[in-house]
N, CA, C and O atoms as CSV, one atom per row, in Angstrom:
chain,resi,resn,atom,element,x,y,z
A,1,UNK,N,N,-29.217,21.372,-121.754
A,1,UNK,CA,C,-29.256,21.271,-120.195
A,1,UNK,C,C,-30.187,22.547,-119.710
A,1,UNK,O,O,-29.733,23.687,-119.806
A,2,UNK,N,N,-31.899,22.232,-119.031
A,2,UNK,CA,C,-31.993,23.471,-118.165
A,2,UNK,C,C,-31.434,23.889,-117.201
A,2,UNK,O,O,-31.598,25.040,-116.796
A,3,UNK,N,N,-30.644,23.010,-116.632
A,3,UNK,CA,C,-30.038,23.896,-115.205
A,3,UNK,C,C,-28.726,24.727,-115.910
A,3,UNK,O,O,-28.489,25.855,-115.478
A,4,UNK,N,N,-28.154,24.350,-116.641
A,4,UNK,CA,C,-26.843,25.146,-117.023
A,4,UNK,C,C,-27.722,26.460,-117.591
A,4,UNK,O,O,-27.622,27.536,-117.001
A,5,UNK,N,N,-28.399,26.347,-118.508
A,5,UNK,CA,C,-28.940,27.729,-119.538
A,5,UNK,C,C,-29.411,28.288,-118.235
A,5,UNK,O,O,-28.810,29.336,-117.997
A,6,UNK,N,N,-30.403,27.917,-117.162
A,6,UNK,CA,C,-30.801,28.674,-116.028
A,6,UNK,C,C,-29.647,29.626,-115.398
A,6,UNK,O,O,-29.424,30.837,-115.381
A,7,UNK,N,N,-28.968,28.339,-114.837
A,7,UNK,CA,C,-27.521,29.335,-114.400
A,7,UNK,C,C,-26.912,30.339,-114.894
A,7,UNK,O,O,-26.848,31.455,-114.378
A,8,UNK,N,N,-26.382,29.962,-116.025
A,8,UNK,CA,C,-25.987,31.260,-117.018
A,8,UNK,C,C,-27.082,32.374,-116.917
A,8,UNK,O,O,-26.860,33.455,-116.372
A,9,UNK,N,N,-28.210,32.054,-117.448
A,9,UNK,CA,C,-29.151,33.548,-117.507
A,9,UNK,C,C,-29.244,34.099,-115.917
A,9,UNK,O,O,-29.968,35.089,-115.818
A,10,UNK,N,N,-28.782,33.745,-114.955
A,10,UNK,CA,C,-29.002,34.172,-113.440
A,10,UNK,C,C,-27.968,34.790,-113.429
A,10,UNK,O,O,-28.130,35.999,-113.266
A,11,UNK,N,N,-26.396,34.275,-113.596
A,11,UNK,CA,C,-25.444,34.892,-113.593
A,11,UNK,C,C,-24.937,36.096,-114.299
A,11,UNK,O,O,-24.019,36.782,-113.848
A,12,UNK,N,N,-25.845,36.455,-115.949
A,12,UNK,CA,C,-25.620,37.480,-116.218
A,12,UNK,C,C,-26.474,38.534,-115.445
A,12,UNK,O,O,-26.088,39.641,-115.068
A,13,UNK,N,N,-27.669,37.994,-115.287
A,13,UNK,CA,C,-28.420,39.161,-114.598
A,13,UNK,C,C,-28.185,39.874,-113.733
A,13,UNK,O,O,-28.462,41.074,-113.749
A,14,UNK,N,N,-27.505,39.147,-112.600
A,14,UNK,CA,C,-27.145,39.971,-111.156
A,14,UNK,C,C,-25.531,39.510,-111.116
A,14,UNK,O,O,-24.888,38.612,-111.659
A,15,UNK,N,N,-25.165,40.782,-110.032
A,15,UNK,CA,C,-23.829,40.019,-109.821
A,15,UNK,C,C,-24.124,39.295,-108.178
A,15,UNK,O,O,-23.199,39.466,-107.384
A,16,UNK,N,N,-25.055,38.703,-107.789
A,16,UNK,CA,C,-25.049,38.648,-106.427
A,16,UNK,C,C,-24.780,36.905,-106.610
A,16,UNK,O,O,-24.883,36.271,-107.660
A,17,UNK,N,N,-24.418,36.387,-105.280
A,17,UNK,CA,C,-23.846,34.615,-105.697
A,17,UNK,C,C,-24.916,33.786,-106.277
A,17,UNK,O,O,-26.054,33.980,-105.851
A,18,UNK,N,N,-24.741,32.957,-107.117
A,18,UNK,CA,C,-26.253,32.172,-107.104
A,18,UNK,C,C,-25.459,30.614,-106.739
A,18,UNK,O,O,-24.449,29.933,-106.918
A,19,UNK,N,N,-27.004,30.694,-105.991
A,19,UNK,CA,C,-26.657,29.136,-105.061
A,19,UNK,C,C,-27.742,28.153,-105.538
A,19,UNK,O,O,-28.820,28.541,-105.987
A,20,UNK,N,N,-27.456,27.084,-105.438
A,20,UNK,CA,C,-28.822,25.702,-105.598
A,20,UNK,C,C,-28.842,25.205,-104.193
A,20,UNK,O,O,-28.018,24.829,-103.359
A,21,UNK,N,N,-30.765,25.442,-104.327
A,21,UNK,CA,C,-31.333,24.776,-103.749
A,21,UNK,C,C,-31.733,25.346,-102.238
A,21,UNK,O,O,-32.863,25.389,-101.752
A,22,UNK,N,N,-30.003,25.932,-101.406
A,22,UNK,CA,C,-30.287,26.242,-100.053
A,22,UNK,C,C,-29.145,27.163,-99.972
A,22,UNK,O,O,-28.365,27.183,-100.925
A,23,UNK,N,N,-28.959,27.867,-99.040
A,23,UNK,CA,C,-27.809,28.570,-98.596
A,23,UNK,C,C,-27.457,28.494,-97.144
A,23,UNK,O,O,-28.284,29.115,-96.477
A,24,UNK,N,N,-26.335,27.843,-96.295
A,24,UNK,CA,C,-26.063,27.992,-95.026
A,24,UNK,C,C,-25.534,29.690,-94.682
A,24,UNK,O,O,-25.787,30.189,-93.586
A,25,UNK,N,N,-24.974,30.267,-95.488
A,25,UNK,CA,C,-24.560,31.724,-95.034
A,25,UNK,C,C,-25.452,32.687,-95.169
A,25,UNK,O,O,-26.190,32.577,-96.148
A,26,UNK,N,N,-25.646,33.838,-94.296
A,26,UNK,CA,C,-26.462,34.795,-94.424
A,26,UNK,C,C,-25.617,35.674,-95.261
A,26,UNK,O,O,-24.479,35.912,-94.856
A,27,UNK,N,N,-26.054,36.224,-96.458
A,27,UNK,CA,C,-25.805,36.850,-97.254
A,27,UNK,C,C,-26.956,37.248,-98.324
A,27,UNK,O,O,-28.111,36.861,-98.504
A,28,UNK,N,N,-26.166,38.137,-98.913
A,28,UNK,CA,C,-27.125,38.274,-100.277
A,28,UNK,C,C,-26.723,37.597,-101.441
A,28,UNK,O,O,-25.534,37.473,-101.736
A,29,UNK,N,N,-27.583,37.183,-102.074
A,29,UNK,CA,C,-27.948,35.847,-102.771
A,29,UNK,C,C,-28.880,35.633,-104.005
A,29,UNK,O,O,-29.909,36.309,-104.013
A,30,UNK,N,N,-28.752,35.145,-104.605
A,30,UNK,CA,C,-30.064,34.477,-105.220
A,30,UNK,C,C,-29.818,32.678,-104.976
A,30,UNK,O,O,-28.818,31.971,-104.854
A,31,UNK,N,N,-31.321,32.423,-104.984
A,31,UNK,CA,C,-31.383,30.972,-104.683
A,31,UNK,C,C,-31.898,30.415,-105.584
A,31,UNK,O,O,-32.865,31.046,-106.011
A,32,UNK,N,N,-31.611,29.084,-106.322
A,32,UNK,CA,C,-33.224,29.013,-107.201
A,32,UNK,C,C,-32.738,27.092,-107.106
A,32,UNK,O,O,-31.638,26.595,-106.868
A,33,UNK,N,N,-34.008,26.453,-107.388
A,33,UNK,CA,C,-34.212,25.251,-107.519
A,33,UNK,C,C,-35.187,25.144,-108.624
A,33,UNK,O,O,-36.076,25.968,-108.837
A,34,UNK,N,N,-34.908,23.812,-109.483
A,34,UNK,CA,C,-35.642,23.370,-110.557
A,34,UNK,C,C,-36.445,22.429,-110.043
A,34,UNK,O,O,-35.976,21.898,-109.036
A,35,UNK,N,N,-37.691,21.966,-110.452
A,35,UNK,CA,C,-38.362,20.871,-110.342
A,35,UNK,C,C,-39.014,20.685,-111.217
A,35,UNK,O,O,-39.566,21.618,-111.800
A,36,UNK,N,N,-39.180,19.193,-111.650
A,36,UNK,CA,C,-39.954,18.763,-113.321
A,36,UNK,C,C,-41.294,18.626,-112.791
A,36,UNK,O,O,-41.618,17.922,-111.834
A,37,UNK,N,N,-42.085,19.404,-113.537
A,37,UNK,CA,C,-43.622,18.931,-113.699
A,37,UNK,C,C,-44.208,18.119,-114.966
A,37,UNK,O,O,-45.215,17.446,-114.742
A,38,UNK,N,N,-43.806,18.114,-115.965
A,38,UNK,CA,C,-44.339,17.057,-116.876
A,38,UNK,C,C,-43.072,16.963,-118.088
A,38,UNK,O,O,-42.209,17.819,-118.281
A,39,UNK,N,N,-43.235,15.737,-118.783
A,39,UNK,CA,C,-42.815,15.756,-120.042
A,39,UNK,C,C,-42.978,14.276,-120.926
A,39,UNK,O,O,-42.495,13.149,-120.820
A,40,UNK,N,N,-43.817,14.864,-121.733
A,40,UNK,CA,C,-44.238,14.047,-122.591
A,40,UNK,C,C,-44.009,13.560,-124.065
A,40,UNK,O,O,-44.824,13.253,-124.934
A,41,UNK,N,N,-42.552,13.590,-124.067
A,41,UNK,CA,C,-41.693,13.215,-125.027
A,41,UNK,C,C,-41.817,13.991,-126.112
A,41,UNK,O,O,-41.629,13.469,-127.211
A,42,UNK,N,N,-42.142,15.332,-126.024
A,42,UNK,CA,C,-42.434,16.233,-127.179
A,42,UNK,C,C,-41.729,17.532,-126.508
A,42,UNK,O,O,-40.788,18.200,-126.937
A,43,UNK,N,N,-42.360,17.649,-125.519
A,43,UNK,CA,C,-42.423,19.483,-124.545
A,43,UNK,C,C,-42.255,18.811,-123.211
A,43,UNK,O,O,-42.933,17.883,-122.770
A,44,UNK,N,N,-41.169,19.470,-122.594
A,44,UNK,CA,C,-40.689,19.171,-120.847
A,44,UNK,C,C,-41.435,20.442,-120.203
A,44,UNK,O,O,-41.563,21.390,-120.978
A,45,UNK,N,N,-41.880,20.585,-119.076
A,45,UNK,CA,C,-42.017,22.081,-118.247
A,45,UNK,C,C,-41.359,21.061,-116.687
A,45,UNK,O,O,-41.438,19.935,-116.197
A,46,UNK,N,N,-40.726,22.397,-116.443
A,46,UNK,CA,C,-39.999,22.345,-115.108
A,46,UNK,C,C,-40.544,23.677,-114.662
A,46,UNK,O,O,-41.172,24.437,-115.399
A,47,UNK,N,N,-40.223,23.919,-113.268
A,47,UNK,CA,C,-41.148,25.124,-112.341
A,47,UNK,C,C,-39.381,25.510,-111.739
A,47,UNK,O,O,-38.507,24.804,-111.235
A,48,UNK,N,N,-39.451,26.856,-112.075
A,48,UNK,CA,C,-37.987,27.302,-111.267
A,48,UNK,C,C,-38.317,28.047,-110.229
A,48,UNK,O,O,-39.120,28.916,-110.568
A,49,UNK,N,N,-37.958,28.089,-108.771
A,49,UNK,CA,C,-38.080,28.734,-107.932
A,49,UNK,C,C,-37.130,29.563,-107.547
A,49,UNK,O,O,-36.421,29.105,-106.652
A,50,UNK,N,N,-36.828,30.792,-107.970
A,50,UNK,CA,C,-35.974,31.725,-107.722
A,50,UNK,C,C,-36.391,32.639,-105.887
A,50,UNK,O,O,-37.407,33.178,-105.447
A,51,UNK,N,N,-35.377,32.461,-105.468
A,51,UNK,CA,C,-35.318,32.830,-103.701
A,51,UNK,C,C,-34.126,34.824,-103.839
A,51,UNK,O,O,-32.902,34.917,-103.749
A,52,UNK,N,N,-34.627,35.404,-103.949
A,52,UNK,CA,C,-33.965,36.718,-103.585
A,52,UNK,C,C,-33.323,37.200,-102.180
A,52,UNK,O,O,-34.018,37.898,-101.441
A,53,UNK,N,N,-32.310,36.923,-101.885
A,53,UNK,CA,C,-32.026,37.090,-100.340
A,53,UNK,C,C,-31.511,38.325,-100.540
A,53,UNK,O,O,-30.838,38.533,-101.550
A,54,UNK,N,N,-31.773,39.427,-99.518
A,54,UNK,CA,C,-31.266,40.685,-99.558
A,54,UNK,C,C,-31.924,41.592,-98.131
A,54,UNK,O,O,-32.989,41.461,-97.528
A,55,UNK,N,N,-30.667,42.615,-97.918
A,55,UNK,CA,C,-31.013,43.077,-96.537
A,55,UNK,C,C,-31.706,44.625,-97.008
A,55,UNK,O,O,-31.545,45.540,-96.201
A,56,UNK,N,N,-32.277,44.852,-97.972
A,56,UNK,CA,C,-32.357,46.099,-98.645
A,56,UNK,C,C,-34.150,46.039,-99.634
A,56,UNK,O,O,-34.333,45.570,-100.757
A,57,UNK,N,N,-35.086,46.619,-98.803
A,57,UNK,CA,C,-36.154,46.519,-100.052
A,57,UNK,C,C,-36.238,46.669,-101.385
A,57,UNK,O,O,-36.816,45.926,-102.178
A,58,UNK,N,N,-35.549,47.810,-101.638
A,58,UNK,CA,C,-35.360,48.415,-102.805
A,58,UNK,C,C,-34.331,47.728,-103.740
A,58,UNK,O,O,-34.514,47.684,-104.956
A,59,UNK,N,N,-33.163,47.154,-103.088
A,59,UNK,CA,C,-32.093,46.481,-103.986
A,59,UNK,C,C,-32.501,45.123,-104.247
A,59,UNK,O,O,-31.982,44.675,-105.270
A,60,UNK,N,N,-33.579,44.010,-103.398
A,60,UNK,CA,C,-34.132,43.278,-103.270
A,60,UNK,C,C,-34.912,43.210,-104.918
A,60,UNK,O,O,-34.667,42.493,-105.888
A,61,UNK,N,N,-35.876,44.238,-104.711
A,61,UNK,CA,C,-36.862,44.774,-105.822
A,61,UNK,C,C,-36.045,44.713,-107.276
A,61,UNK,O,O,-36.457,44.258,-108.343
A,62,UNK,N,N,-34.916,45.242,-107.012
A,62,UNK,CA,C,-33.758,45.679,-108.479
A,62,UNK,C,C,-33.439,44.019,-108.738
A,62,UNK,O,O,-33.521,43.362,-109.775
A,63,UNK,N,N,-33.151,43.730,-107.733
A,63,UNK,CA,C,-32.105,42.306,-108.521
A,63,UNK,C,C,-33.499,41.657,-109.126
A,63,UNK,O,O,-33.358,41.108,-110.219
A,64,UNK,N,N,-34.670,41.649,-108.624
A,64,UNK,CA,C,-35.756,40.814,-108.898
A,64,UNK,C,C,-36.346,41.095,-110.460
A,64,UNK,O,O,-36.800,40.232,-111.212
A,65,UNK,N,N,-36.201,42.684,-110.764
A,65,UNK,CA,C,-36.963,43.509,-111.746
A,65,UNK,C,C,-35.631,42.596,-113.307
A,65,UNK,O,O,-35.983,42.146,-114.397
A,66,UNK,N,N,-34.099,42.669,-112.664
A,66,UNK,CA,C,-33.273,42.342,-113.340
A,66,UNK,C,C,-33.266,41.068,-113.949
A,66,UNK,O,O,-32.964,40.904,-115.131
A,67,UNK,N,N,-33.697,39.861,-112.920
A,67,UNK,CA,C,-34.062,38.531,-113.303
A,67,UNK,C,C,-35.141,38.508,-114.035
A,67,UNK,O,O,-35.261,37.689,-114.946
A,68,UNK,N,N,-35.902,39.234,-113.798
A,68,UNK,CA,C,-37.466,38.750,-114.668
A,68,UNK,C,C,-37.299,39.143,-115.975
A,68,UNK,O,O,-37.802,38.578,-116.946
A,69,UNK,N,N,-36.385,40.395,-116.003
A,69,UNK,CA,C,-36.112,40.740,-117.549
A,69,UNK,C,C,-35.415,39.992,-118.556
A,69,UNK,O,O,-35.443,39.996,-119.786
A,70,UNK,N,N,-34.625,39.191,-117.471
A,70,UNK,CA,C,-33.495,38.094,-118.322
A,70,UNK,C,C,-34.367,36.876,-118.686
A,70,UNK,O,O,-34.634,36.450,-119.810
A,71,UNK,N,N,-34.629,36.559,-117.861
A,71,UNK,CA,C,-36.128,35.435,-117.995
A,71,UNK,C,C,-36.953,35.330,-118.687
A,71,UNK,O,O,-37.170,34.327,-119.367
A,72,UNK,N,N,-37.786,36.628,-118.671
A,72,UNK,CA,C,-39.148,36.584,-119.715
A,72,UNK,C,C,-38.556,36.530,-121.106
A,72,UNK,O,O,-38.887,35.717,-121.968
A,73,UNK,N,N,-37.495,37.636,-121.258
A,73,UNK,CA,C,-36.881,37.664,-123.079
A,73,UNK,C,C,-35.866,36.617,-123.564
A,73,UNK,O,O,-35.567,36.181,-124.676
A,74,UNK,N,N,-35.356,36.325,-122.026
A,74,UNK,CA,C,-34.462,34.896,-123.140
A,74,UNK,C,C,-35.338,33.661,-123.449
A,74,UNK,O,O,-34.883,32.681,-124.040
A,75,UNK,N,N,-36.821,33.768,-122.951
A,75,UNK,CA,C,-37.471,32.467,-123.248
A,75,UNK,C,C,-38.231,32.818,-124.504
A,75,UNK,O,O,-38.915,32.022,-125.148
A,76,UNK,N,N,-38.033,34.135,-124.795
A,76,UNK,CA,C,-38.825,34.250,-126.485
A,76,UNK,C,C,-37.739,34.405,-127.235
A,76,UNK,O,O,-38.092,34.004,-128.344
A,77,UNK,N,N,-36.434,34.806,-127.308
A,77,UNK,CA,C,-35.370,34.475,-128.201
A,77,UNK,C,C,-34.979,33.057,-128.661
A,77,UNK,O,O,-35.015,32.751,-129.853
A,78,UNK,N,N,-34.578,32.139,-127.628
A,78,UNK,CA,C,-34.047,30.874,-127.648
A,78,UNK,C,C,-34.545,29.975,-127.974
A,78,UNK,O,O,-35.483,29.607,-127.266
A,79,UNK,N,N,-34.177,29.082,-129.288
A,79,UNK,CA,C,-34.620,27.684,-129.536
A,79,UNK,C,C,-34.969,26.840,-128.583
A,79,UNK,O,O,-36.031,26.219,-128.614
A,80,UNK,N,N,-34.076,26.741,-127.619
A,80,UNK,CA,C,-34.305,25.565,-126.594
A,80,UNK,C,C,-35.166,26.008,-125.846
A,80,UNK,O,O,-36.051,25.159,-125.952
A,81,UNK,N,N,-35.702,27.139,-124.806
A,81,UNK,CA,C,-37.139,27.413,-124.132
A,81,UNK,C,C,-37.827,27.779,-125.052
A,81,UNK,O,O,-37.426,28.696,-125.769
A,82,UNK,N,N,-39.548,26.909,-125.371
A,82,UNK,CA,C,-40.158,27.281,-126.449
A,82,UNK,C,C,-40.910,28.394,-125.335
A,82,UNK,O,O,-41.555,29.233,-125.963
A,83,UNK,N,N,-40.974,28.592,-123.821
A,83,UNK,CA,C,-41.941,29.691,-123.050
A,83,UNK,C,C,-41.228,29.450,-121.767
A,83,UNK,O,O,-40.866,28.387,-121.261
A,84,UNK,N,N,-41.085,30.905,-121.277
A,84,UNK,CA,C,-40.542,31.110,-119.385
A,84,UNK,C,C,-41.880,32.124,-119.261
A,84,UNK,O,O,-42.099,33.112,-119.963
A,85,UNK,N,N,-42.577,31.684,-118.347
A,85,UNK,CA,C,-43.437,32.584,-117.623
A,85,UNK,C,C,-43.706,32.458,-116.395
A,85,UNK,O,O,-44.004,31.400,-115.842
A,86,UNK,N,N,-43.574,34.074,-115.631
A,86,UNK,CA,C,-43.850,34.026,-114.332
A,86,UNK,C,C,-44.753,33.304,-113.658
A,86,UNK,O,O,-45.682,33.283,-114.466
A,87,UNK,N,N,-45.089,32.731,-112.771
A,87,UNK,CA,C,-46.406,31.464,-111.988
A,87,UNK,C,C,-46.166,32.118,-110.516
A,87,UNK,O,O,-45.564,31.353,-109.762
A,88,UNK,N,N,-46.495,33.304,-109.986
A,88,UNK,CA,C,-46.609,33.705,-108.629
A,88,UNK,C,C,-45.365,33.993,-107.699
A,88,UNK,O,O,-44.345,33.832,-108.369
A,89,UNK,N,N,-45.121,34.304,-106.598
A,89,UNK,CA,C,-44.557,34.717,-106.048
A,89,UNK,C,C,-44.726,35.496,-104.433
A,89,UNK,O,O,-45.834,35.466,-103.897
A,90,UNK,N,N,-43.766,36.050,-103.864
A,90,UNK,CA,C,-44.378,37.138,-102.858
A,90,UNK,C,C,-42.817,37.460,-102.149
A,90,UNK,O,O,-41.757,36.963,-102.528
A,91,UNK,N,N,-42.984,38.338,-101.131
A,91,UNK,CA,C,-41.843,38.458,-100.297
A,91,UNK,C,C,-41.984,38.292,-98.550
A,91,UNK,O,O,-43.001,38.671,-97.970
A,92,UNK,N,N,-41.042,37.793,-97.966
A,92,UNK,CA,C,-41.084,37.545,-96.935
A,92,UNK,C,C,-39.917,37.978,-95.900
A,92,UNK,O,O,-38.735,37.875,-96.228
A,93,UNK,N,N,-40.291,38.442,-94.698
A,93,UNK,CA,C,-39.077,38.883,-94.018
A,93,UNK,C,C,-38.289,37.756,-93.099
A,93,UNK,O,O,-38.989,36.774,-92.855
A,94,UNK,N,N,-37.491,37.740,-92.771
A,94,UNK,CA,C,-36.919,36.498,-91.524
A,94,UNK,C,C,-35.076,36.499,-92.010
A,94,UNK,O,O,-34.362,37.378,-92.491
A,95,UNK,N,N,-34.841,35.207,-91.642
A,95,UNK,CA,C,-33.313,35.946,-91.514
A,95,UNK,C,C,-32.602,36.251,-90.426
A,95,UNK,O,O,-31.382,36.334,-90.564
A,96,UNK,N,N,-33.099,36.445,-89.327
A,96,UNK,CA,C,-32.218,37.407,-88.334
A,96,UNK,C,C,-31.682,36.391,-87.531
A,96,UNK,O,O,-32.160,35.328,-87.135
A,97,UNK,N,N,-30.401,37.022,-87.340
A,97,UNK,CA,C,-29.336,36.572,-86.435
A,97,UNK,C,C,-29.144,37.334,-85.706
A,97,UNK,O,O,-28.983,38.498,-86.071
A,98,UNK,N,N,-29.090,36.991,-84.462
A,98,UNK,CA,C,-28.773,37.436,-83.104
A,98,UNK,C,C,-27.743,38.083,-82.767
A,98,UNK,O,O,-27.576,39.109,-82.107
A,99,UNK,N,N,-26.797,37.095,-83.496
A,99,UNK,CA,C,-25.262,37.435,-82.962
A,99,UNK,C,C,-25.056,38.538,-83.973
A,99,UNK,O,O,-24.346,39.286,-83.301
A,100,UNK,N,N,-25.193,39.100,-85.065
A,100,UNK,CA,C,-24.912,39.905,-86.101
A,100,UNK,C,C,-25.765,40.758,-86.525
A,100,UNK,O,O,-25.536,41.517,-87.467
A,101,UNK,N,N,-27.157,40.713,-85.682
A,101,UNK,CA,C,-28.076,41.906,-85.587
A,101,UNK,C,C,-28.720,42.109,-87.229
A,101,UNK,O,O,-29.148,43.141,-87.746
A,102,UNK,N,N,-28.627,40.944,-87.717
A,102,UNK,CA,C,-29.124,41.303,-89.446
A,102,UNK,C,C,-30.284,40.872,-89.574
A,102,UNK,O,O,-30.581,39.845,-88.964
A,103,UNK,N,N,-31.169,41.469,-90.322
A,103,UNK,CA,C,-33.120,40.999,-90.658
A,103,UNK,C,C,-32.668,41.053,-92.424
A,103,UNK,O,O,-32.206,42.004,-93.055
A,104,UNK,N,N,-32.997,39.680,-92.885
A,104,UNK,CA,C,-32.921,39.918,-93.940
A,104,UNK,C,C,-34.543,39.555,-94.495
A,104,UNK,O,O,-35.436,39.199,-93.725
A,105,UNK,N,N,-34.717,39.724,-95.974
A,105,UNK,CA,C,-35.799,39.739,-96.765
A,105,UNK,C,C,-35.628,38.989,-97.711
A,105,UNK,O,O,-34.622,39.090,-98.413
A,106,UNK,N,N,-36.672,37.980,-97.956
A,106,UNK,CA,C,-36.666,36.812,-99.271
A,106,UNK,C,C,-37.896,37.120,-100.334
A,106,UNK,O,O,-39.042,36.811,-100.005
A,107,UNK,N,N,-37.669,37.655,-101.447
A,107,UNK,CA,C,-38.209,37.425,-102.517
A,107,UNK,C,C,-38.575,36.406,-102.936
A,107,UNK,O,O,-37.524,35.899,-103.328
A,108,UNK,N,N,-39.519,35.574,-103.181
A,108,UNK,CA,C,-40.092,34.555,-104.160
A,108,UNK,C,C,-40.952,34.451,-105.370
A,108,UNK,O,O,-42.122,34.832,-105.416
A,109,UNK,N,N,-40.325,33.938,-106.290
A,109,UNK,CA,C,-40.660,33.784,-107.568
A,109,UNK,C,C,-40.765,32.862,-108.108
A,109,UNK,O,O,-39.766,32.154,-107.971
A,110,UNK,N,N,-42.173,32.078,-109.240
A,110,UNK,CA,C,-41.753,31.186,-109.776
A,110,UNK,C,C,-42.171,31.005,-111.193
A,110,UNK,O,O,-43.237,31.461,-111.607
A,111,UNK,N,N,-41.380,30.376,-111.896
A,111,UNK,CA,C,-41.421,30.202,-113.355
A,111,UNK,C,C,-41.755,29.198,-114.056
A,111,UNK,O,O,-40.958,28.265,-113.961
A,112,UNK,N,N,-42.766,28.999,-114.833
A,112,UNK,CA,C,-42.706,27.917,-115.715
A,112,UNK,C,C,-41.995,28.024,-116.923
A,112,UNK,O,O,-42.128,28.885,-117.793
A,113,UNK,N,N,-40.966,26.737,-116.881
A,113,UNK,CA,C,-40.040,26.665,-117.638
A,113,UNK,C,C,-40.715,25.763,-118.987
A,113,UNK,O,O,-41.167,24.702,-118.557
A,114,UNK,N,N,-40.901,25.903,-120.487
A,114,UNK,CA,C,-41.483,24.864,-121.090
A,114,UNK,C,C,-40.158,24.938,-122.171
A,114,UNK,O,O,-39.544,25.918,-122.593
A,115,UNK,N,N,-40.019,23.758,-122.385
A,115,UNK,CA,C,-38.701,23.321,-123.386
A,115,UNK,C,C,-39.386,22.135,-124.203
A,115,UNK,O,O,-40.433,21.492,-124.118
A,116,UNK,N,N,-37.934,22.178,-125.292
A,116,UNK,CA,C,-37.954,20.548,-125.862
A,116,UNK,C,C,-37.840,19.504,-124.834
A,116,UNK,O,O,-37.300,19.702,-123.746
A,117,UNK,N,N,-38.295,18.529,-125.154
A,117,UNK,CA,C,-38.291,17.317,-124.262
A,117,UNK,C,C,-36.852,17.035,-124.661
A,117,UNK,O,O,-36.410,17.576,-125.674
A,118,UNK,N,N,-35.965,16.088,-123.811
A,118,UNK,CA,C,-34.804,15.464,-124.267
A,118,UNK,C,C,-34.898,14.073,-124.302
A,118,UNK,O,O,-33.982,13.254,-124.232
A,119,UNK,N,N,-36.068,13.893,-124.414
A,119,UNK,CA,C,-36.513,12.229,-124.429
A,119,UNK,C,C,-36.643,11.775,-125.966
A,119,UNK,O,O,-36.955,10.616,-126.243
């Protein structure tokens, strides 16, 4: 299943907490969301959205590099995914918490996961 494989890859690539869809806490973490794009019964495509939340630009970029290396090389090695491609992204500031005076950065990356259909 796509979700289990992706969570395993993310957990091995980074030491940050892995969260599904959103996070209610202000913390350094990796948030992911998988959205089906198409499935023709032979191959399936999903869009993986990764958000890396951190306080330091250098650390956010380092975590992004670790995740990119893990995802892009994993897609070349395994039989389950026929390809994993980076397809956009960017960085924004935000997450300012007045009570704790914390300003976070969020780096977005979008991947297209192509795998064998489960149908």
